[in-house]
N, C-alpha and C positions, 0 to 999 in steps of 0.2 A: 380934457385939459387940467380937471381938479385931481385926477386919477394921477395924470405924469407928475404934478407939483407933489402931491405925497409919498410917491413914489423916491423923488430926488431929496427931498427931507430928509428920509430915512438913509439912503444913498452917500447925501454926502461928506455925513462925519466918516464911514467908514473907508472914503477914497482919501479923507484929511488923515485919518488916524496910519491909512497903509504909507501914504506921503511920507508922514514923520517916522515911522518906524525903520530903522537903520538894518542894514542886510548883513551878514557875516557870511564869507564864504572861505574856502580852504579846500584840501587835502586830506583823504585818510589815507593812512599807509600801515604797513604792518611793521614790526619792529626790525624786519630784514629788508624793509624798500621797498617791499613788493602793494602792488596799489589792492586796496580791498574796496571791491564793489559790491553795493547792497547794503553797506553799513547804515546804521539809522543814526542820524543825529535828532535831538530832541529840545527843545527849552523846558528845563526842570521845573516841575509847579506848572505848566500851560500845557492846553492842546495843541501844541505847534511842534510838528516833526517832517524829518525829510529823509531820502536814503541816497547816498551818493549812487553816482552816475559809472559808467565802465572806467572811467579814467582815475576812479577815487573823489572826483570833486562835488562840490555840495554848496550850495546856498541857502539861507535860512533868516527870517526875520527876527531879529533876537534885540532886545535894549540893554543899554552898557549895564545895568546893573542884574541881567540875567546870568545866569549858570546852563551852561549848554553839557549835554550828556551822550557822549560817543557810545554806542556798543556793536558788537557783530558775534555770533557764533564762534565759539571758540578762543577769544579772546577777552583780554580783561576790559571793564567796561572804565572810561575816563571821565570826571568830569572838570570842565576846566571854564572858570569866569570869562565873561565877554570883555568885560572891564574896558569898554569904548573899542574894543579892536576891530578893523573892518577884517582882516584872514588871519586865521588861525589854523593851521596845520597840527594834524595829529599822527602819532605814531604809537600804534595800540601794541601792548604786550602780549603773547600769546597764555591761554589758561591753564592752570592745571588740569586739563580736561580730556577725554579720551573720546570726545564729539567731534574732533578733527582727524582721527585713526581712520586708515584708510581701510575700508571691510572689502574683502573678496565674496563676488557674488557669482554667479554662471557666465561664463567667458566673459568678465570684466571684473570691474573694482569702483567703489563710492566712497566718498566720505561716510563716515558712522552718522552726522549728523543730517545727511541727504536721506536717509531710509525711508520706504515707506513699507516696506513689510518687516516680518518677524525674524530676524536674523540673530543671533548668540554667536561673538567674536570671543576666540581664547587665545590669547600670544602663546607662543612656544614655550617661551621663558618661565611661563606658568605652569609647564606641563613635565620640566625636568626637575622640578622638584622632587616629584615622587618617581621612586625607581620601581617600572615594573617592564614587562616584556612588551605590552601592549600600549598605546598611549588613551587608548579609551579608559583604562584604569585609572591613568591621571586625571582624565576629563570629568571624573565622575564630582558629582556634587557644585561643579562649576559651573554649568549651563543650565538654566532654567528651561523646562520642557523636555528635559533628557532624562530618562531614568535608565541608569547603568547598573546590570547586575553581575557583581564579579563572582569567580571561582579562583580557586586558589592555586591548582595545582600548575603545574611546569606549561609553560605554552597554552594554557586553557584562555579561549575567546568569551569574554564578558557578554551576554546579552543587554544590546539596545533597542530601547523603545523611546520612539520620539512623538510625544504627545497622544500618546495611546496608542492602541489596537485597531486597526480597520480592515485586517484582513487575516482569515485561518490559515493562510499560505506565506505565516511569517511575517516580523517584525523587522527584520534588517534593513537599516538604510541605507541607500546609494552611497558608497564613499569614491570619490574624485579627487583624486592627485595632482596636480597640476595641470588641470584642466581633463584629466584623463579619467572617464568612469570606468571603474573597477568591475569585472564579472560579478554576477551574484553568486552569495557564499564566500566573499574573500575574507581571509583572517586577516585584519588588520597589522597581526605579531609581525608581519614582513617587514614593518616601516620602522625604522630607529626615531625613539621622541626626540632624541637631539637634532635631528635633520629638521625637524616642523620647526617652521617660522609661524605660522597660525592656523588654528582651525576654527571655520566658520560653520554654524549649524544653521540649515535652511530649516523653517521650521513649519511656514505656511505655504499654501499652493502659489501665493503671488511670486515667493522667491523661488520656489523649486519647480513651476510648470516651465523652466527652460530647459531642463531635463526630463520632462515629456514622461515616457513610458516606464520608469524605472524609478519615478519619485515618491511615489504613495506613502512611503514610509519615512520620507525627508531623506533631506542629503547632507550630507558631511563632506566639506570642501577642505584639502589639506593644501597647504602653498609650503612646500621647502624651501629652506635659505638659498640664498642665490649670491652671487658676487658684488662685491662693492667697490667702489674707487677709494683710491687711497693707500696707506702704509698696510700691507700684509699684518695681518694678525693671526697668531697661533691661538690656538685654545687646546686645553686637555682637563677633561674632568672624569673621575673616577670615585666608585664607591664600590663597596664592598661591605658583608655584613651576614649573618644568621637569621634563620627564621625559625621559628618555633609554633607549633601546635599544643593548646594545654589537654593534659589527660582529660579525659572523661571520669565521673566517680564511677568507674566497673567494679563490680563485686570481686573479694579474691575466692579462693577454693572451699573455703568455710562458709561465706554465706551463700555461694551457688548450692552446696551440701543442703543448707538449711531450707532452701527456696525450692531445689528440684525434689526432695523425698516429702516436704509439706505440699506439694502438689499433688502427689500420689494418696497421701493419708488422708485430705480431705475430702477424697474422693471415696473414702475406705478402700484405697488399692494398696497392694505390698510396692514399695519403691523397688524397680528396677536398676540397681545402683552397681556401676563397674568398678569404682574405685574403691580405696580403703575408706574407714568410718571416721566421724568425729576429726576432721581436719582440722587444724589449727591455723588462725589468721596469719597471712605470708607463707603457706602451704599453694604448692601447686603451680602453675606456669602463667606468670604475667604476660600475656599476649602485647599488648600495648607496648612494651618495656622492648620485648623483643623484636618487633616488628618496624615499631616507628622510632627513629633516630629523634632523640633530644632536640638536634639542631641539625639544619640543612643549609649549603651556603648559597650565596647568589652574589652575582659580580656585574660590574655595568662598568665598561672602559670606553673613550672616546678621545681621538686625536682628530681637533680639524683645523682648518685654516680658510681664510675669507679676505681678497682684496683686488687689487687691478688699479687700470689706469683711465681716464677718459674713453681709451679707443678700447680696452679690454677688462674684463672683470670676470674673476673666476673665486670659486669657494669648493671646497672637499670637506668630508669626514669619513673615518674610518673607524666604525664601531665595532665592539665586543660585549656580549649580555650571556649571562648563562645563569640558569637557575636550576638547582636540583629538588627533588623530592623529597619528602623525608623517609622513605624507604631507602633501601640498599641500590635499588634500581630506580630507575625514571630521572630523568632529566632535559632540559631543552636547552640548545643554546644558539646563539644566529653572530655569524660575521657580515657585516653589511657596509658597504662603501658607496659615496655618494660623491658624484664631481659634476660639476656642472662649468661651463665656459660660455662667454658671449662675449661676440666681435664685433666693433661698428666698420663695416666694409667703408663705407663713406656715411656721411652726417646722419642719413635717412634710410639707411639700411645696416641690420642687425642678424648675426648669423652665429645661431648657439646650439650648444648640444648637453641633456642632462642623461650620464649614464650613472646607476646603479646595479651593480653585480651584487649577489649575496649568497651566502653558504647557511642554513639549517642544517640541526641534526636531532634527534630524539628518540629516547627509548619510551616506548609508552608506560605513562604511570599507572598501574593497577589500579582497581578501583576494589580497594581492601579494607575501608573503614569497618564499613558492616561485618564482613567475617569476623576482623581482629576482635571486634567489640561482643561479637556474640559466641565465639569458640569458647568451648568447655576448658576452664582452667584447669580442670583435673588431669587431663593430658599432656603429656609431655611434649616437646617439640619432635624429637626421634625416638624410634623402635631403642628397644636395649641393645646395645652393641653387638651383642653373641647372635644376633638376628639378621646384621647388616648385610648388605649383598653387594656385588660388583655394580649393580647400576644405582648409582647415588640417590636418583630420585625415588626409590623404593623404599627407602630406611626413616622418611617420615612418617611417623605416627599417625596411626587412626583416631576421630575421636571418641571419648569412649561413652557420650551421652547424647549426642545430634548429628545432626547429618551435615554439619559446616564443612569444608575441607581444610585442609593445613593451612593456614596463611603465609608459614615460611616457607611450605613445599610449594606454594604458588609462587611463590617471589624466585625460589631458585629457579622454577622450570621456565619463567617468563623469558623469552627471546625474541621480542619485537622491534625491531631498529629501522629509522627512517632516514634518510638522506633527500635533501632540497636543494636544486642549483637555479639561479634565477637569475636573468637580465632584463631590466628595465631600461630604455634607448630610448630618448625622445631628441630628435634633430629639429629644431624651428627657425625661421625667416620672419622676420617683422619689417616693414617696409612704411614708412611714413611719405608717401606721393606729396601732399600736400600740407600745410597747417591744419590742425586738428584730425586729419584721416590716419589711421591704424590700419593695415593689414597684416595679417597675421597667419602663417601656417605652420601647422607640426605635423608629424607622423611620429605615433608611439608605437614600439612594439614590447609586448610583456612575454618574455619566454621562460616557460618552468620546467622542470624535471623532477620527478619524482620516482624515488627507488625505495621499495620498501622488502622489507626482510621479515618473515617469521618463519618461528622454528617452534614444534611442539614435541618434546620427548616421548619416548615408550616408558610407562609407567604403571605398576600396581602398588598400591597400598591397602588396599580392599576393594572390594565386590564394587560398593558404590562410588570409590576413590579412585579412578584408576583411566591411565591411558593406553588403548589396546595397541594403537598402532602409533610410529611417529610419523610427523608430516613436516614437510618442507614446502614454502611459498617465496616465491618472488613477483614483485607488480612492479611493472613500471608506467606513469602516467606523464605523459609530457602536454603540455597546455602553450600555444601559439596564439596569443590575441594581438591584433594591429587595430588602431584607430587614427585616423584622418582627419583633422580638424582644421577648417578655413573660416575664418571671420573680418570682417571688415567693417570697421567702427569709425563714427565722425562725430565730432564735437565742435559746435557753433553756438553762437549766441546772437541775437537781434533786441538791441537795448538791453532791457531788463530780462528778457525771456532767454532762456539756457536750455540746449537741445544736445543729447546723445543720443545716437543712433547706433545699432550692431545688425549685423544681419552672418547669418553664418551657414554651413554645410559641414556635415559630419555624416562619415562611411564606418563601420567597425563591424570585425568579424572575429569571432571565440569560437577557437579549435580545440577539441581534447581529443587524444590518440591515447586507448587504453590496452594493455597486455597485461595477460597475466599467466604463470605458468605454476604447477604443484605437483609433488610427488608423494608418494607414502614409502615407507619401511624402508628408512635407511639403517644402514647397520649397526650404527651405535648412536650416541649424543655427544659423541666428542667435538670439541668445536671444529674443527678440521675439517669434518665432514658434514658441516652444514651447510650444503648446496645441493641444487637441484641434481645436479648429475649424480650423487651419491645415493638419491630415493630409488628405489626397485620396481614400484609397482603403480600402478593407475596414476600413467603419465597424461596429465589435462593441459590445455592450453586453451586460453579465447581469448578475446580482444575485440573493440569498438573502436568507431570513429564516430564523434559527433561537432556538430557545428551550428553556430546560431549566428544571424546576422542583423543588423539593424542600418537603417539608413535615415536620414534627417535633416530638415531643414528648420530653421530655427530664427527669430529677431528679440529685439527689443529696442524700444523706445521711452526715453526719460525725458519729462519735461519740468523746469524748474522756474518759477516765476518770481524772480526778487528775493530769493530765500525764503519764501512765504508759502508758496502753493507749490505743490510735487505730483507729479503724475507718472506711474510707471506702467509700460504696456508690454508682454511677452507672449510671444507665440513658437510654438513647436509645432511640426507634423513629423512622425515616428512612420517608419515603416517596418515591420519586425519578420522574421522567418518563423516565428513561434507559431505563427498565426495563418488560416487557410488564405488562398488568395484573394478572396473577395472581403476578406476583415483586416487585413495587415496593415492597412493605414488609418490612423486616427489623429484627432488635431487634440492639442492642450493650449489653451488660451489661458491669459490672468490678467489681471488690472489693478493696481493700487493706486492709493492716495494719502496724501500727507497736508496737515495745515500747520506751519508754523506760527501758532498764535502766539508767541513771545517777540514777532518781529512786527506785528500791527500796531500802528501808529496810537492807538488806546493804550496799549502797554508800555509805550515809550516814558523812557525817564524812571521806570521802577529800577530797582538794584536787588532784588528779590530773587525772580527767576531769571536765570541766563538761556534758558531754552524750557519750552512748551509746545509739544507736536502731538498730534490727533495723525492717528493713521487707521485705514480701512485698507480691505483687499480680499480678493474672492479669486477662485480659480481652479482648473483641474488637473487632475495628474493621473497618471497609469501606472498600472502593476502589471509586469509579464511574467513574474519568477513563479512559473506553475511547475508543477512535476517535474517537466521535461519535455523537449521537443516533440513536436510529430503528433500532439496529442489530438489534432484534427484528421488522424487516418487510422484505418481498422488496420491491423497488425495480428499477424499469425505467427504461431509459434508452436513448439515441439508439446504434445500432449499424449495420453497413455489411454489405449482401448482396450479393454478386456473382452476376449470372445469365448463362444464354445462352451462344453460342459464344465473342463476342466479348470475353466477361468486364465486361457492364456493370455499373456501381456503382448500387447505390440505397440508400440512407439509410432506416432504420427503427427498430424497437424490440425490445429483448430485456432478459432479466434483467440486472441489473446488480449485484443485492446479494443475497444469500441469508442470509434473514434466520432468527432462533432462536427462537422464541416461549418457549424455557426460559430464557433468559439472566437473571441474577442477580449480586450483586454478588460481589465477591472478598471474602474475610473472611480476615483475619488474626488469630491468635490467640496472644497474647503473655505470658509470665511474667516476673517479675523480680525476683529478691533484694539486697537493698541492707544496707550499713552505713554508719552517719553516727559521725563520733568528734570531739567538739571536748575539746581538752586543754591543760591549761599554759595556764590563765586565760585559754582561747578565742584565744590565739594562733596554735597549728594547729587546723585542720579537715582531715578527713579523709572522703572519701566513695569507697565501694568496690560496684560495682554487678556482677550477672549477668544475663546475658539470653539470652531464647530469642523468635525470634518466626517463625511458619509460616502461610504463606498455603496455604489449603486450596482454594480455588474459582477461582484464576487465570484473567482472559481469555485466549486465545488463539484465535488461528485453525486451524482444524482444513480439510481437502481431505475434500469429500462425492464419492461415486465419481462418475466422469465419465460412467457410462450412464445415472445419473438424467434427464441430459438438458441441466445449464445449461449454457450459452454458454461461460462464462468457461472459461479456462485450465484453472485450479485449482479453481474451483467453490467457493472458500472461502468458511466461514462463522464467526462469533464463538461461544466455547461456553466453558463454566467445566470446562478440562480438564488445568487445571497447577497446581503447587505448587514453592514455592521457602521456604526459611528461610535465617536469619540469626540467628545465635548469637556470642556474645562477653562481651566485660566492660569494664568503664571504670574507671578510679582519677582520683582529684582529692585534690593536697595544696595547703594555701593557710596560709602563713604571714603575719601581720600584727601590727607591733608599733610602739612609738615609744620614743623613748629620749631626752631633754635634745631636741637640735634637730633628730635623725632620728626620720625616718619610715620603714616598710616594710611594702611590701605584695607578697608574693611569690606567684606561683601554678605549679602545674605539673599539668597533664593526660595521660591516655595513655587510648586506647581501641582496643582488637581486636576485630576481627568477620572472619566469616567467611560468605559468601553462597553459596549453594548453590542449583542446579536441582535440586529432588527428584523433580518429574515434566513433563515437556513433552508437545505433542501426538503423540501417534502412540509415544509414547514412543520418539523419535526425536532423535538430537542436532541441535540447531540450529548452521549453520554461516554466521557472518559476519567481516566485515574482509576487503576483496576487496585481495590483492596481485596486481596484475600479470593474470593468469588464473587467480589460486588464491583461496584463502580460508583464513585464517589463523589465525581463533578458532574453535575448537569448544568449545560447551556442550553437557554431557551428563549426563543425569540423573543425579542421586545425588552430583554431582562440584561442585566450586566452578565459580562463572561467570568468562567471559572470560579464558579463559587460551591462550596461544599453542600455535598446532599446526603442527607443521612438521619440516626434517630437519636432523638432528645433525650440524656439520661437525668432522671430525677433523682439521683442518688442511688442508695445501697438499703437491700433488703436486710432489715437490721434484726428479725425474728421470723417466725414462721406464720405468724397473726398477719405481717404486713404483706408476705406472698400471697395466702388467701383470700386477703381483701381487696388484693389488684386484679380484680374478675369484671366482668362484665355483668348486664344485666339480667342475664340468665345464672350468674354464678359462675357461667365457665372463666377458669382462670386465663388470662391474657398470657401470661407467661408459666405455662405448666411443667415446664423441667428446669425453672428457678428454685432453687436453696437461699437461705440465709446467708448474706455475703455478697450474693451477685446484684448485677444491677438492676435497676428500675426505668425500663424504656418505655417512654410516655405513648400511651393509647392516643394518639394527637386528633382522630377524629370522631373517638369514642365510642367507635363501633363494636368493642369488645374483643377484639383480636389484634395482633402485632404483626403487618405484614408492609407492603412497598407503601398501601396510602396512606402510612402514618409518618412517612419521611418527610424531612424538614429542611430549610438550606440552613446550615450551621456556620455560616463565614463566607468571605471572600478572598481570592488570593493576592487581587491589586489593592494596593493603600489609598486611604482617604487625599494623603496628599506625600510628595517628597520636600525634602528639606537640604539645602547645601548652605556650609556658613565658613566664607574663607578668610583670612586674615595673613597680613604682612605687615610688620611691624620690624622698625629698625630704628638703635639708639646708637648715635656714632659709628661704631666700626660693626656694631653687633646686629642679627637681624633673626627675627623667629616667622616661622612660617606655618600656619594650622588651616586645616582642613577638614572638617567634618561633615557627613552626609549620614541622611536618616529618611527613613519610612515610617510612617504614620498611618495605622489604621488597618493594614493588612493583615489575614488570618494565615495559618502555616498549618496545616494536616501534619501533624508529628507521628507519623508512622512507627516510627523505632521506638516510641514510647510503649507501644502495645506492648512487643517483646518483651521490653527490659524492665518491665512491671509485671509480665507474667508467667513470663519462664516458658514461653511456649516453644514444644519441639526442641527441650532441653538447651535451649539457647542461655548464655550467662546475662545476667541483671544488674542493674544498678544494685551499687552498696545498701541502697535504702529501700531497696522491694520487700523485703521481708518485714522491716518494719513496718512499710506503709502499707501492706495489704491488709484487709479487713481479718480478723482474726479473733472476734467476739462482738457484742452486743455494744454498740457505742463507741466502737474503736474508731472508725471512719466511716465516713459518709462520701468519697470520694474514688477510694481506688477499692475494686473489686477482691474476692476472696483468689486465692492459688487455687489452680483448679489444673488436673491433665486434662480431664476429658472435655470440660468446658461446655457443657450440654446447654446452657444458657446464651453461649456465642456473647459473651461478656466483652473480649477483646478479639471477634470474627467479623463483624459487620462496623459499617462506618458508624460512627455515633461521635457527640461531642464531646467525649471522653477525648479522642484522637485530636481536636481541634485547640488549640492556644494563639494568644494575640502575638502576631509576630512583628509589631513595631519596634523599632531599635533605631538609637543614635549611635555613631562609630566614631572614633577619631582615626580618619584616613590617613593623617599626616602630622607629624608635629615634628619640626625640624628647627635647631638653635645654630646658627651659622656667625663664623668671625671673621673679618676680611683684615689682612696684614695691613699696616699704615703704609705709606707710600715710602717712608723713612725706610722701613724695612724691605720693602720691593719697591725699589725704584723701576725695575723695566718691566713693572704690568702689575698684573694683582692675583692675588691669592687669598682663595678663601676655605677656611677648615668647617665643615660639618656636620653635625650627628644628629641622626634619623629616626624615628620609632614610627612605624606603620603599622594600622591596625591596633594602636597601643591598647586601648579598650573598646567595650560596645556596651552601651546602656541597655538592656531590654528584659523581660520576662521571658521570653521565649526559652524552653528548658534543653533543645537539642545544640548539637555542635555549632552550626552558625545559622543565625536567622536570614542572610543574606543569601548566602547558597542555596537555603531551601525555599527560598520565596521563587526562585525560577522555573524554568519550564517551557513551554508553548503556548500558543494564544489560548485553546480551549484548555489547556491542562497544565495548570501553574499553580506552585505553594504546597505539593507535596513532597516532605523533606525523605528523600530516599540516601543519606547519608553519602552525598558526596563531598569532594573534596574542600574541606574548611580552605578560609582565607585566611595565612598564618600572620602569625606576629612577629615583624621585621624589625630588626636594630640595624643601623647602616654606619659606618665613618666614610666621610665622602671630602675630594679634594677637587677645587677649581683653581685651572691656573690661565692665566691670559698674558701674553706676552708678546 
């Protein structure tokens, strides 16, 4: 009884307070009169809050003097005094935020604020500013976690790495256009950037697992523009400009003569000089000026339309792009059309079709920068005219002092043309049988036909520079791929519990048909005779058909409780013809969750953070992109046999491939943890992620025992025997605001990732990167990939005493062939001799982190767009540097090579002496002399635009722009282009081989809407 009385004494005051506390009720809606369910209503300064119901209504206890705070993700919070009212209805205004943007995920879409996975979304409008053949070049620096390495040649496809490398079999992501996965190796140049509505990069397995066997390198989802109801809007965009490449500081004939002769005299040899003596500055041939044009044109034009009614929507675009190379030959152009239409048959049934025909053509751009820079400047372009012959290709001069072929002759002989015809067609049907349920089926056909022509003339310049026979080749490749995708989705809610389910079934087939014909010995090189029928000897024909199929079932479940707690689970089961019958099917699950902390009651009433969300995800994805189909079977191919005392050759058959019936896919397991923030009225947003990806069944080739009898020299077969891991973090910061006539949109993103080879075939290192007769890259199990391996240089011998002192404990010279002026190679292990055991790791090809900075500023009718991209902490093996400072094999050199070379005690401790024999191997073995810091920051785009006032252009909008692309690069790297030089493969990156640099481009643009 006493206990009961005590409890009542405590409860009674509370009951009385509750009875006295008035209640406020009302409805929360958006400014467009839409109901807002799950909005938070809180009493400012008190731990009292509630959430709106499904109909937007709320009830909360509040005193007359209290202030109520209304908030919901994507809307401006409001504070309203109670002031004795019992009913308060509220209309929230949308925020200047991208949290409510719809983000495309695999086979569906969600609000950005509801994401549980790591996905970066880039609008198509942000890609159009940069004029390029590939949208991937425009994506560079705009998506954290994505490393894009561009190359400047016409039609070149950039290298794309999403969150590091986890396979030796390539890093290319899966590209999906309008829910259609594209075949491996697809060059995204086929897609006009003007047609893109948005690009989403699925970076972690919880997002990408819905694509199963092809998602281990990440997924890039591309959504093209569709029709919209309303007045038909027409657009025109055009830009034209010039490209330039800075001329390197190459020596003229006078400096070349000094270097050439000094190489001989330093070794006490008489120079073998075949030109005039005592050449003056400006003498000789400037090969760069002759072969490389100062400017090259680039064009991009588009005409589009978009519109429709409630029953029928449509859009279309016709685009033309052309980029010329810096040579007289070499270009790439594309004529593309994209049309789509969707018609509502009845209220719940929509029928549509997307059509995208295109035509591409190009002549192969030659890889000549190395030869142009190395060519002997004392050699003229042509022989003397009195030596000319009727075959014009014989009239080019032979180099007087090296083995480099005449670059102008090579340009004249080049005749390689390609024509590419393609059509993508996707009819689709969407049915909504009941509210919340959507069924969709689409059938995609992707057909391509490519015709390639190649002609090589007969010519004779020298015994070492000739083509003994003319050759003609025609190749036809036809690809017909189809994809049938069927999905059924259903959305429903139970009170504050919101569910979205999706199940699907897909079938895909990829078919390739190849045909090649060739002949030798054409009557002459006249353009009218460059056809197969004109060839007179060695008629050859070959062809093959290849097929690959994939069948899949998939599903996804998303759950959201009151916009606080989120859960997403996906599952895909794939069956692929690339693997043997017992291993053709595999499962790829994922799960991810999120907690929106900002919607919790303990944060109600605060107005600093509009969004605080924690994310975590796990999943498995696969990789079936091995060297080719049928690797699980043994193959027989032609082989030569020699019998008898006279060594008679017989053509027979032998095993050409050792199959592995146990092959299965590579499986990458991925873990991701992230934090999303939005604060100060959504002006600032922050995204932070940590991730780790590990490949458990990497496909590699291993050697069989030769005693098994396989005739190949290494008897290699494919097997699941390797493992790689990528681990790192991402950071993204965005600031958006407007003030009076000013608008601001600033973004910064950073990514750090380290890729390691955890297990390799036979647990042995993989050596790559050919440098002279050595290999300069060593990949070791448990260590980071693509690291340079060579000798440490400790300076230059300044005198003979130093040469003698560089000896072992028994006084044996470590470098017995060295002379003053030669490099000092470090005896790392101190054993008194220089060999493989003294090599050290000298640098790494992949950066510590990459960074992108993007700005879009506006003032009245002016706008400024700026994009920067940087790579920090990577090294580059500057292989061309060796020849351009040594003059090896008589090649041309840098203009400062003579001045920088060692020429006496104390002259330099960085560059070795000039030597024709180089008995010390100063420049013939991998060393730290070749390795440079490859970090750079590049101004990808600076664009100034002006939009005419409506008073001057009342029928639409007219914008003029001036752009500079790749305007400047801040770097200490001394080669042509640190970005191009940093490219390569997973196990061999960062060796500069003088690829086509990214040009500096200036453009005038016009955008018209009416």
